[in-house]
N, C-alpha and C positions, 0 to 999 in steps of 0.2 A: 745500735739502733738509735736513730735520731728521734727525740721526743720533744714535743712542744713544751717550752718552759716559760715563755712570756708572750703576752699579747699587748702590744702598745698601740694606742689609738689617740688621734688628735682630730677633733671636730667630726665626730661620728654620732649620729642621732642626737640625743640630748646631753651627751657627754663631751666636755671640751677636751680634757687631757686625762689619760689614765694609763696605768700599767697593771695588767692582771698576771700575776706570777703563778705558775703551776709548779707544784712540789716536784723537784727534780730528783729527790732521793728515792721516790717510789716509782711505780709504773706510769704515773702521770695521768691516771684516769680522773677526769674532771666533770663535775656536775654543775649546771647553772640553774638556779632556782629563782622563781619570781611569780608574783601574781600575774593574772592576765593583764595585758597592756602595760606591764612594767618595763619591758624592753629586753627580756632575756633572749628572745629570738634574734634581736639585732646583733648580739655578740656572735651567734653562729653565722649570721649573714656576713659579718665582718671577716670571719675566718674564711668563709666561702669566697668572698670577693678577692682575697689575697691568693688563696690556693688556685683559683681558676684564672687568675690574671684579669679579673673583671670581664670575663668572656660571657656575654649575655646568653649564648647558646646553652651553657652548662650551669648558669646560676639558678638556684631554686630559693629565691628570697622568701622569707616567712613561709616556708614550705608547709608547716603543719596547719596553716590557716586555709590551705587550698583543699576543697573537697575533691575526692577521687573523681577523675574524669572531667573536672572542670578546668577552665582556663587558668593561666598562671596568675599569681597575686599581683595587685597593682603597685606594690612597693617598688621603688627604684633606688639605685645607688645615689642618684642626684638628691632624692628626698632625704636619704640618710645623711648626706653631707651637709645639706642645708638645715637639718634638724626639724623636718616636718613631723609632727606628732599627732595630728588630727586628720580630718578630711581635707579635701582639696580647698574647701572654703576657709580653713584655718591657716593664718599666715605662719611660715616657718620661723624657727628660732634665728636663723641666719639668712641674710640676703645674698651673701656670697661666702664661700668657704674654701680654704686650702686644707685638704684632709690628708693625713698620713696614717696608714695602717701597716703594722709590722708584726710578723710572727717570728719569734726567736726559738731555735731548736738546739738541743744539746745531746751529744752522744757520750753516755757515761763510759762506754767501753774504751773509746779512744780519747775522751776528754775534749773533743773538738766542738766548736759552735758554728752555727750558720743562721743567718737572718735573711728573710725575704720580705718584701713589702711593696707598697703601691702608693704613689702620690697622685691625688685627684684634685681638680679644680672644678667648682660648681658655682653657678650664678642663677639667681631667681628668674632673670629674664631669658635664660637659655634653656632649651628643652632638655638637653642631655648634659651629663657631667663629662669632663674631659680628662682622660687618663694622661697625666704628665709623664709618668715613668713607672716601669716595672723593674725592680732592682733586686739584686742578690749580693749579700755581703758575707763571703766565706770567712770563717774564723772569728766572727764578731757576733757578740750578743747585744742587740740594739734594744734601746728603751725609748720612752717618749721624750726624755730629756735631750736625746740626740737631734731632735727636730724642733726645739723651741729655744727662745731667747727671752730674757727679761727686758721688757719695755715699760718704763714707768711703774716698775714693781709688779707687772702682770705678765705671766708667761704667754707668749704668742708664737704660732708656728713661723718658721723662717721660710723664705722663698726657696723653691726647689733647687736652683743653682747653688745656693749657699749650703743647703742640706747635702746635696750631692758631693760638694767639695769636702765636707766633713767626713762623709762615708768613704770616699776615696782614700782620704788620709788615714782613717782608722784601719781600713783593710791593708793599706801599705805598711802600717805599723805592725800588723800581724803577719806580714809576708804573703799576703794574698792579693788578688785583683778584684776590684769592684766591677760588677757587671750590671748593665741596665739594658732593657729591651723595649721595642715598640710593639712587638707582636706577642699576644698572650700565649699562643701555643709554643713558641720558642722559649719564652720565659718559663713555662711549666716544665718543658723538656729539660732545660738546663738545671733547674733546682732538683729535679728528680735524679738526674745524672750525678749531681754532687752528693746527694744523700743516699743514693743506691748505686754505688759504683760498679757492683758486680753484674747487675742486670737491670738497667733502667726500664721502667714500664713503658708500654705504648701510651703516648700522651692522651689521645682521644679515648682510648679504652679506659684508662685510669679516670679521666674526667667523668665519663658516664657512670662508672661504678661509684665514684665519690659523690656525685650529685644524687644518685639513686638512694644512697644511705641517708642523705639529708632529708629528702622528700619521701616520707613514709607512705608507701602504698602497699596494699595487699598484693601478693604475687598471684595474679589470676592465671598465668600460664608459665609453666616451667620452660616451655619452648622459647617464648619471647624473652624470658629472663636470661637464659643461657646465651641466646643470640645477641642480646643487647649489652650484657654486663659480664659475661664470662669470656666470650670469644672476641678476638680482635677483628675490627672491620678492615679486612684486607681483600678488596675486590680482585678477582682474577683478571689478568690482562688478556682480554679476548679480542683485542683490536684486529689481529690477523684472522682469527676465526670469524669474527663478525664481518670483516671485509670479504673473506672467502665465501661465507654463507650469503652475504648480500649479493656478491657476484653471481653465485649459483641461483639464488632466488630471482635475480634480475633476468638471467638467461631463461630460467623456468617460466617467469612471467611473460617473457617475449615469446617463448614457444607456445605457452598457453594462449597468448593473444593471437599468434599466427594461426594456431589450430582453430580458434574461434572465428578468425577471419576466413579461414579455409572452409569451415562449416557454413558460414554465412554465404560465401561465394558459391559453394556447392548447392545450397538451397536456392540461391538466385538462378544458378544454372538449371536446376530442375524446373523453376518457373519459366525460364527461357525455352527449355525443351517442351514444356507443356504448351506454351504459346505457339511454338513452331509446329507442334503436333496438331493443334487446333487449325492452324493455317493449312497444313498438309491435308487434314481431314476435310476442310472446306474445299480445298483444291480438288480432292478426289470426288467429293460430292458434286462439284461443278462439272467435272468430266462426265460423271455418271448422268447428271441431269441433262447435259447437252447431247450425250449419246442416246439416252432414253427419249429425249424430246425429239430427236431426229427420227428415231424408230417409230415413235407415236405419230409424228407428222406424216411419214411415209405410209404407215398403215391407214391413217385417216384419209389420206388422199386416194389410196386404192379403194377404200370402202366407198368414198364419195363417187368415184368413177363407176363402180359396179352399181351403186344405188341409182345413179342417173340413167344408166342403160336399162335397168330393171323397170323403172317407172315409165320410160319411153315405151317399152313393150306393153305395159299395162294400159297406158293411154290409148294406144292403137287398138287393143283388144276391145276396150269399152266403146270406142268409136264405132266398131263394127256391130256390136250388140245393140247399141242405141239405134243405128240405122234400121236394123231388122225389126225392132219394136215399133218404130214409127210407121213402117209399112203396114203392119198388122193392125195397128190402132186405126189407121186411115180406112182400111177395108171394113172394120167393125163399125165405125162411125157412119159409113155410107149405108150399111144395112140398118142401123138404128134409125136413121132418117126415114128410110122406107117404112119401117114399123110405125114411127110417129105419125106418118102421113095416113096410114090406115086407121090408126086410133082417132085421129082428128076427124075423120069422116063420120065417127059415131057421135060427136057433139059434146063429149065429156072433157075435151081438152081445155076449153075456156074456163070451165069451173075449177079444174085442178090448178090452172095457172093463177086464178084469183085466190084460191086457198093457200097456194104456196107463198104468194105475196103477203097475205095476212099472217101466216106462220112466221115468216122471216121477221116481220115487224114485232110480233109477240116475243120471239126469241131475244130480240134486241132489248125490249123492255124488261124481260125477265133477267137478262144479264146485267142491265143497269140496276135492277133492284137487288141482285145478289152481291154486287160489288161492295157497297158500304157494309153489308153484313159480313162479307169475307174480310174486309179491312178491320172491322171490329174484332172478329175472331182471331185474326193474325196478331192484333195489338195485345189481346188478352193472352194469347199463347206466348208471345215474346216477354210480356211482363211477368207472367208466372214462371218463366224459365229462369229468372234471377234467383229463385229459391235454391238452386244448386250452388250459387256463388256467394250468398250472404247468409249471415246468422247473427242472432243477438248474443247468444252464449256460444262462442266458437269453441268447439272441442278439437282435440288433436285429430288431424286428418288420417284417413286410412293410408297404408303404404302406397306410394306412387301417386297420390292425389294431393292437390294443393289445399291449403287451409282456406276455409270460407272467409270472406271479407267481414270484419266485425262492424255492426251498426249499433246505434244507441237503442236502449231498451224501449224508448218511447215509440219506436216503430214496430214493436212486437205485434200489436193488434192489426196493423196493416199487413204484416206477413201472414197472419192467420187468415185475413180476407183473401189474399192472393192464393193461399193453399186451397181455400174453399172454391175459388174460381177455377183453379187447376183441376179440382175433383169434378166440378160441373162440366168442364170442357172435355176432359178425357182425351180421346184420340179423334173426336169429331171435328169436322171442318164444315164451313158453310157450303151448301145451304142447310145441311142437316143440323148444324149448330145454330142456336142452342136448343137443347131438348126442353129446357125449362126457362123460357125467356124472362118470366117475372123474377125468378130467383137470381138469375144473372144480373138483371137490372138492379135488384136490391143490393147485391154484392158490389157492383160498380159504384153505386151511390155511397157505399161505406168506404170506398177507396179514395176519399178526398185528400188524404195525406200524401198521395203519390208525388205531387210537385215538391213538397218539402223533402221527401226521401231523395228525389232526383237531385235537388240542390245540394244535399249533404254528400251524395255520391260524387258529384262534380267537384265539390270543394276538396274531398279527399284525393281525387285525381290530381287537382291542382297542387295540393301539398306534396304529393309524390314527385310531381314534375319539378317543383321548386327544390325539394331535397336532392333530386337527381342533378339539378343544375349546380347546387353547392358541391356535390360530390365530383361533378365534372370539373368545376373550377379548382378544387383541391387536387384532383388528379392531374390537371394541367400544370399546377404549381410543382407538384412532386415530380412530374416527368421532367420539368425544367431543372429542378435540383439534381435529379439523377444524371441528366446530361452533363451538368457541370461537374458532378462527382466523378464521372467516367473520364471527362476531358481534362480536368484540372486536379483531380484527387481531393477536392474539398466540396462539401455540401453548402453551396452558396446560392443566393437568389440570382435570377437572370440579370436583374438590374446591376448587381454588384459585379457580375462577370463581364457585362458590357462596359461598365465604367473602368474596370481593371484593364480590359483590352484597349480602350481608347486612351487611357493614360500611358500604356505601353507605346501606343502609336505616336504619342506626343514626345517620345524620347525619355520618359521617366521609367523608373524601376520600382513599381509599387509592390507591396507585399500585403497579403491578407492576414490580419491578426490571428485568426484561428489556426492558420498553418504554422504559426511561430510559437504556439503555446501547447505545452503538454501538462496534463493533470497528474500530479504525483500520488494523490490519495483519492481513489475512486469514490470513497464514501462522501467526499465533498464535491464531486463533479456536478451534481444537480445544482448545488448552491452557487458554484462558480459560473455555470452556464446561465442560470437564471439572472444572476446579478449583472453579469457583463451584457447579457441580452443582445441588442442590435450592435453593440460595440464589437462583438465577435467577428463581424464582417467589415470592421473599420479597415480602411486601406492606409498603410504606413508608407509614406514617401520620404525621401531625403529632405532635410529642412530647406535646402535651396529650391526645391520644387513644390513646397507646400502651398505657396501663394497661387501659383499657376494652376495647381490641381484644384484648389478650392474655387477659383474663378471659373474653371471649366464646369465644376459641379453646379455652381449658381446659374450659369448660362443654360445648362441642360437640366434644370431642377425638375421639370415635369417628367422627363424620361427617367431620371434617377432619383425619384422621390423615395425617401427612406434610406438612401445610401449615406455612408459616413466616410470622411477623410480626417485622419488625425492631424491636428495642427502642430506638426513637429517643431515649428519655430518657437512654440511656447513650452516645449518639453525640455527639461534639464536632465541630462544623463545622471543616473544615480547608481554608483557602483556598490553602495551598501545593500545588503540583503533586506528584504521586507521583514517587518516584525514577525517573530516566530509564531505569535498567536493570531496573525492576520490571515485573511482568506488568500491573499497573494502569495503567502508562504507555501501553499500547496500546489503552486503552479511553477513550471520551469519554462522560462521564456528565452529563446535562443537569439533574439535580436535586441541590441541595447535600447533602441528607440521604442520598440514594442514593450520591453521590460519597464522602461520609465513610464510609458502610457498606462500599463496595467497597474503599476504602483500608485499612480495618481488617481486611478479610478477606484481601486478596491484595496489599496495598501493600508487604508485607515479603517477597514471593516474587520472587526474581530470575529473569530470563529467561536461561537457560543455552544457549549455542550449541554447546558441546562437553561431553563427559563430564567433562573436567577442571573446567569451569565448574560443573557440577552438583555436584561433590564439594567445592567450596569451602564454608566454614562458612556456616550459615544455610539457610533454605528456598529451593529453586530448582526450576524446571520447564523441560523441553525442549519443542521443537515437537511431538515425537511423544507428548507427555503423560506422559513419564517424570518422576515427581515425587519429590523428596527433601524430607521434612519435617524434616530435621535429625537424625533418628535412623534412619529406615528409608526404603528406596526402593521405589516401586511404579509400575506402569503403569496409569494411569487411562484409562477409555474414555468419550468423550462420547456422549451420546445425541442427540436431535434438537437442531439449532441453534435457539436461542431469543433470542439477544442482538440486539436491533435490529429495526426494521421490515422491512428487506430480508431479513434472515435468516429471519424468521417467514414471509415470503412464499415464499421458496425452500423452507423446511421444509414449508410447507403443500402445495406442489406435490409434494415427495417423499413426503409422507404420503398424498396422493391416489393416487400410483403404488403405494405400499406397500399401501394399502387394496385397490386393484384386485388386486394380487398375492396378498394374503391371501384375498380372496374366491375367486380362482381356486384357491389352494392348498386352501382349505376344501372346495371342490367336488371337487377331485382326491382329497383324503383321504377324503371321504365315499364317492366312487365306489370307491376302493381298499378301504375297509373293507367295502363291500357285496360286492365281488368276493371278498375273503378269507372273509367270512361265508358267501356263497353256495357257495363251494367246500367249506367245512367242512361245511355242511348237506348237500351232495350225498353225503358219506361216511356220514352218520348211519344211513340205512336198512341199508346193508351191515354196519356195525359192530353194529347190533342183531341181525342174522342170524348173526353169528359165534357158534359154540358150540351152535347148534341142529341139527336133523336135517340130515344131509348131503343134497346135491343128488341123489345116487344113490337114497337112500331115498325122497325125495319123488317122483322120476321113476317108481320101481317101484310106489308106491302109486297114482299117477295111471294108470299103464298097466293095473293090475288093475281099476280102476273103469271105464275105457274099454272093456275087454274084456267086462265084464258088460253094458254098454249095447249093445255090438255084438250080443251073443247075443240080447237081447230084441228088437232090431230084426229079426234073422233070424226070430225066433218070430212077430212081427207079420206079416211078409210071408208066412209059411207059412199063417197063419190066413186072411189076406185071399184066398188062392187058392181058398177054399171059398165065397166070395161070388159072386152072380149078376153076371157081367161087365157086363151092361146097366145094372143098378141102380147098381153100383159106379161106372161111368163117369158116369152122370147125376148121382149125388151129388157126385162130384168136380167136375163142371162147375158145379153149383149153388154148391158151396163156394167155387170159384175166383171166380165172379162176385160172390158176397157179399163176399169179401175185397177184390176190386177196388173195389166200391162203397163199402165202409167206408173204404178207403184214401183214395178221392176225398173222401168226406165229412169225413174227418179233416183233409185239406188245406183243404177249404172252411171247416171249423170254425175251423181255425187262422187262415185269412185273415180270417174274420169277427171273431175275437177281436182280431187285429192292427188291423183297421179300428176296432173298438170302442175299443181302447187309443189309437189315433191321434186318435179323436174326443175322448176324455177329455183327452189331452194338449193338443190344440188348444184345448179349452174352458179348460183350466188356464192356457195361455199367454195366451189372450185376456182372461181375467178376472184374471190376475196383474199383477205390476208390472215384469216383465222385458221385454226386447226382443220385440216382437210383440204386446204387450198394448195395450189402449186407454188404460190409465193411463200407460203408457210414452210413448205419443204425446202425451198431454196434458202430461206432465212435460217432454218434449223441446221442445214448443211454448212452454211458459212460460219455459224456460231460454233459448231462442232470442229470445223477446220481450224478456227482461231484458238480453241481451248485444248485440242487434242495433244499439242506439244507441251502443255503446262504441267502435265503429270505423266507418270509412267503408264504407257499404253497397256502393258500386260496386267498391271495392277488394276487399271481402270476397267479393262475388259472382264477380268475375273470378278470384280465387284458388281459390274453391270449384269453379268450372267447369273450370279448368285441371287441378286435382288429380283431379277426378272422371274426366276424360278419361284422365289418366295411369294411374289405377287400374282402368281398364276398366269404368267406370260402377258401380264397387262403392263405394257411399257408406259402408258400414261400415268398409272399409279406410281410406277418407279420414278418417273420424272417429277411428279408432284411431291413425293416423299423426299427426293434429293433436293428440290427447291426449298422445301421446309427446313431441311437440315442446314442448307447454306444460310438461310435467314437466321436460324437459331445460333449458328456459329458466329455471326457478326457480334452479338452481345457478348458471347463467351470470349471471343478474341479481344474485344475492348476491355473486358474485365481482366483477362489474363495479362494484357499489356499494362493495365493499371497496377496489377500485382507486381509485375517486374519492376516498374519505376518506383512504386512505393517501397519495395525492398531495397532498391538502389538508394533511395532517399534515406532510409534508416541506416544503411551501411555507410553512407556519406557522413553521418554524424561523427564517426570515428575514423573515417578514411576520406579525406577531402577530395581525393582524385576522382571519386565516383560522382561528385556533384556536377561534373560537366555533362552528364547524361540527363537530358530533360525530355519529358513526355511531349510529343508533338514536334520535337526538334531532332531527336536522335533515333537512329534506326537500330532495332533490336538485332536483326540478322546481320546488318552491315557494320555496326559499331560495337554494340554491347557484347554480343557473343564472342567476337575475336578478343576483345579486352578481357572477358571472363576467362577464356581458355588460357590466355597469356598469364593472367594473375594466378590462376590455379596451378599452372605448371611451374611458375616462379616460386610459389610458396611450397608446393609439394615436393618438387625435385631439386630445389636449390636452397631456399632459406631454411626450411625445417632440417634438412640434412646438415647444413652448416652449423646451425645452432645446437643440434643434437651432439655434434662433435665437440663444440665448445662446452656443452653441459657435462660431457664425460671428462673433459680436461678440468673443469671447475670442480667436479666431484672428487677427482684425484687430488687436486690441490687442497680441497677442504679436508679430505681424509688425512693428508700429510700434516696439515696444520693441527688438526684435531689430535693426532697422535703426538706430535713433537712439542706442542705448546700447551694446549688445553688440558690434555690428560695428565701431563707431567705436573702442571701447576695444581691440578685438582688432587693428585696423589699427595703432594706436599701439604696442601691445606687440610686434607682429611687426616693426615698424620698429626698435624697441629691440633685439630679439633679433638681427636681421640686422646691426645696427650693432655689437653686442657681438662677434659672430663675426668681422666685418670687423676690428674693433679688435684682437682677440687674434691674428688672422692677420697684421695689420700689424706687431704686436710680434714675431711669430715669423719674419716674412719674411726679414730680413737675416741670420739666423743659421743655421748648419749644425752638426749634431751627428752624430758618426759619419758624416760626409759626407752627411747627409740633411737635407732641409728638411721642417719640420712644418707642417701646415695642418689646421684644423678645417673640417668641412662640415656643413651643416644639411639635413635631408630631412624632408618631410612624413610624419607618422605616418599609417599606413593608416586608422586609425579616425577621425582628425580631418581627413583630406585633403579630403573634400567641403566642410567648413567653411572650411578655409584657402583653397581655390580660390575659393569663393564670396565670402569676405571680400576677397581680392585683386581679384577681378573687379569688386566694388562700388566700388573706389577711384575709378574714372573714370565709372561708370554705375550709379547707385543703382537704376535700373529693373530690374536683373537680379534684385532681391530681391522684385519684385512677386508672382510666382507662389507665394511661400512661404506656407504655411498657408492656401492657397486664396484668396489676395488678387488673383489675376489676373482680368481681366474675361472674361466669357464670349465665346467666339469668337476670342480672341487667339491668335496663332501660338505654337507650342511654343517654349519658351526653349531656347537652345543649352546652357544649364546645367541642363536638366531633371533629369538623373541626379543631379547634385550637390544640387539643391534637394530632390529626393525623399529622398536619403540624409540630409540635414540634418533634414528634417521628421520622417522615421522615427526618427532618433536622439533628437531633442528631445522628441518626443511619445510615446516609448516609456514605458508605465506603469512599467516597472521601471528606467528610466534614472535614474542618479545625477547630478543637475544639477551637483553640486559638482565633478564631473570637468572641467567646462568653465571653472572659475574660474582654473585654473593654466595660463597661456598657454604655459609651458615644455613642457607635455605634448603640445602640438600638433606638435612636431618631435622627431625623433631626430637624433643627432649621431654623427659619425665622425671619428677622428683618423687622417690619412693621412700616411705618411712616404715621400718620393720621393728616390731615390738621385740625387745631383747628377751622377754620372758616367754611369750607365746609363739613368737615367730610369725605372727600375722603381719602381712604387708599391706599398707594403705598408700594410695598415691595422692598427689596434691588435689586433684579434681574431687576425689571423694572427701578429703579433709575439708575442703572449702564448704561443702554442703552440710556437714554434720558436726564439725569441730567446735570447741568452745573458743572464747575470745583469745585466750593465751595460746591454744593449739593452732589457731589461725595465724597468730603473730610470729610464733617461734620459727616456722619454716622460712619466713621472710628474713628474719634477722640471722638465722643460721646461713641461709644462702648468700645474703649480701655480705656477711662477714667473711665467708669463704671466698667470695668473688673479690672483695677488697684485698684480702691477704694474698690471693693469687696474683692480683694486679700489682701489688706493692713488691712482694717477695718472691713470686714464682715458686720454684721447687723448694725454697727455704721456708715457706710458710708452714707453720706447725712443727718444724724441726727444732727441738731444744738445742741451744748452743750454736745454731746456725747464724751466720752474719746476715743482718737485715738492715734495710735502710729506714726511711720514714714510714710510719704506719698510722697517721692521723685519720680518724674516722668521726664524722659529725652525725649526731642523731637529734632530731627535734621532736620533743615529747615522745621519746621512745619508751618501749617496754610498758606502755600504759596499762595493758591488761595482764601483766605478769606480776606474780607475788615476789617478795624479797628473795626467796630462795632461788627462784627461776632467774631473776635478774642477776643475782650473784653468780649462778652457773653460767649465764650468758657472758658476763664480763670475764669470768675465768677462761671461757672459750676464746674470747677476743685476745686476752693476754697470751694465751698459748699460741695464737696465730700471729702474734707480733703486731697487734693493733693497739692504738692509743685512743680509746673512745672519749669524746667530749659530748656530753648529753645535756640538753635543756629539757626542763620539766616544770610543771606547776608546783607551787609551794607545798601542796599537800603530800608531795613525794619526799619531803625533807627527811622523815624518819628512815625511809628506805635508803636514801642517799648517804645518810650518816654511817650506814653499815658497810657501804661498798666503795664510796668515792675517796680518792686520795686528796683531791682539792675540791672545795665547795665554794662556789661563787654565788652570793645572794644579791639579787638586783632589787633595789627599792626605788620607787618613783613617787614624787610628790609634785603634781602639776608638770612644770617643764624642767624639773630638777630630778636627776637620776644619781643614786649613790650605789657603789659596789662594796660589798663586804666579802673578803676572801679569807677562807680558813683552810689550813693544811691539816688533814686528819691522819693520825697514825694508826697502826694496827690495834694498839691498846684501846683507842677510842672506838674503833669498829667493834671490838670484842665487848666493851662495856655496853654499848648501845644495843648490840644483839642480845646481851644477857637481860637487859631491861625490857626488851620487846616481847610481850606475852605471845606474839604470834608464833614464836619459836618453841613455846612450852608444849609438852605433851599433855594428855589428859591426866596422867598420873602426877606430873609436875604441878599442874593447877590444883589438883585435889590435895596434894601435900602442902602447898602454899596456903590454901584456905584453912586446912587443919591447924597449921602453925599460927595463923592469925587468930584463929578461934581460941587456941591455948593462951596466946598472949593476952587476949581480951579477958579471958577467965581469970588470969593471974592479976 
């Protein structure tokens, strides 16, 4: 076994030249003691630098100063070479240095020597030191004097070429060859081969284990420890498997993409069929409408003909009746004249005539007197009728009735007055009204507030009219937006739509910003919509068209007020994404110019989650649209959502609902305005009567005229008493019969006129163009003739008969319903067409071929449907079948590669892993620590367990792998490993699977370190020990494990075997065994000796007494300022025994008691 016997150093830390000899007659265990900051760790760092070939990946400089889990210490090899001893502000001892570090090894069994070393150049002005050479001198034991020469009595290092020449010569003198390297791993590999010829360790594995010993850390995980320091890092070569899986996944992704395309195309096809179905339904309804309209026209024409003939017959009948009445009346009037002549002979006739004239005048005067009274009564009746429509405290109306109009409480007394008037009036009319004129006069005097109430009612009517006007304006605006949404797929104003069309007409290709932007996070939609505002309808044109477009906008500024055109000449394309915390980051813009425009507008606006974020410097906006522009804070309100196709569709639906609501609101306001106006007009007549003659005066005047008429009637009756009763009776009978005949004639004449009117109306209907005319029949027939071939005749006739039966044989109702359905279908067809082209637009995002279909330019039936059928057939019956076959072939290839390469390599690695665990357990087996035996165990990781079981099962029977990736023959029995096979296949074929996870065989297992008590048999694992163990109990597992790992790395199967041939076994520990007592340290060092390790341990000076008991060589480091001295002692076993004898820690209680009694006797004597 090669043991370290000398450490030579030149220009390292604060030491210029030194040799540290290790006792070669013993096991070579060395301890380095020193106070803090004395430089003891620098010697371990020296040995590390040589052993690792100055490989920064594995160096653990000043390892004990690093807290667990913290970053690596700031010391560097350059600092050591220059002699830096303080902080960065302290100048180093040397401004430049040529450093030589050499380790000399000796093999007692063979008597051979070997030295390895490194030459380093460092300068204060250069950041890193330069490794000049990594060298190996077989057969030679080097010391510091091999690298110096005397210059003016002072030893100085020689240049590397001179030193190299010396070393080449010395090796030649011993019959060996000097070797130097440029690469550290080659250097380490070569010296390990020379010192361990039977089985050189894996270089990286050795360096990891070596570095882990230097940098003391508690062993938090047995799994990580075994993976990093026991098992070699030998990734499985899975290039073929990776390529096979990548090929399979690529084909699977293609199949998945094709299926997604097929699903999208089938969905579009459904939309196309729905569109065609609506058109077919509209066509059927047109057929039914034209057929029903023809039937209704024919029926109406026949009815009109029959009606004209019936009325002609009626007219002729009444003509005959009137002629008969006229003859009878003439005969009766002749006889009445004869009777009047007889009465006149009696002298009463003149008096009756005078009385009649007086009565007629009196009747006129009475009627004149009653007219203003009737007007006053009517005015009161109309005014009191408003009590049904108004109320001060409006309560919920009864079902089916409208709520009363609310009026201010100040009008409550007036309403009470009107109620009293209503009670006084009752059902009376003039001239019997009013029964109590004075009371009515008093109440009318109290109604002086009627003009104010009328003014209030009129103002409310005007307010409703004004609100209705606003609703109508908003309705018109929304209707325009909806028209653009249906025609263009975007909710934009008519002005923007017109400007867009005119720019297209000028040869430009404008784009609307909102159609190019999609919102990725709906929670921030309102903020984006509000902040972009009118810019959402900005038109994007190519830079070469920007000037012309802006000039056109200026010329037509009155027509296009509020429209915007992006000045793309000033926009610089920005390929970099918007800042992650900006509002622009939640938007996806499909056009480069639009993207640059959006970034310029809102790329500098942060998304603020809290008010504190909002108040940070710069512009920011919150989800609720609270916006800080850097100077002021405001709350913005988004209107309709416009960004993106989906938002436009949703907005269109909301606008349709809003349009319905506005139309309903407009009707309601119109009705309300009419109610307010009607109530106000009902008060107008009574207001006009206020201030005129009182009701009492009007009633008195009427009564005077009525009394005069009654007196004249009494006078007439007195005169008539002087007439012959026989003549008087005859005349009365004649007069009554004439009156009856005239009344009948009037009725007949009216009926004749009605018949004449009906005949004229029938003639007008028959000769006109409306329903019932001959022309209307001809028009309906021509329309039916034109439409009858546009739809299946049998289907149309069946639908017509069914609907005619449902409508009670009323063809007019059938026609009206069909016409309504045709009109309703128009909007449905427009929306269905929009759905088709919107779906094509979405599909075109991933399939550019579909972008050629544009709404208004492409025919759904003539272009879209044939293309859809072709694409669906191509994917379903060609592409998918082809790729499915390729997937089967790829699965077979993957199965073959999995079996031939991947499984075989895994089996080999698993064998090595299990052998490594067995080897380290073999090393640990004979030893006890704290009366415990240590053993590592391996367990399959849950994620990799199916693969491990499958790989192990395939050792003896490769056929277990046949079902993998669908390679099993049809009809074969289910494999007993079906679950494992399914798990492996699902894992490897997962689209998101990281195949590199399967390269590292060490991850397939987890590991545990178990400690069993030799006396009780109780087993404790490392996890439990970390939680409850003492300091020494926590340290022991680490040093046991790292010692076993180092021994396995150095010696392999020979570790722990007495008498076995071993190579080098150097192990460095910085401030090791700090929580162990001397007996435990001695036991640990004995364990390391048994394993073939040579520990070199650095510790504080307070560990000197312990080191004196166990160390073969003791190096004491003393520092005074910038000067460091080394004191080396070689300790023999007699020294160890003497020190142990003097150390009271080794005495039992009985020994201490006996010693005290002996001293007491000596003191007594």
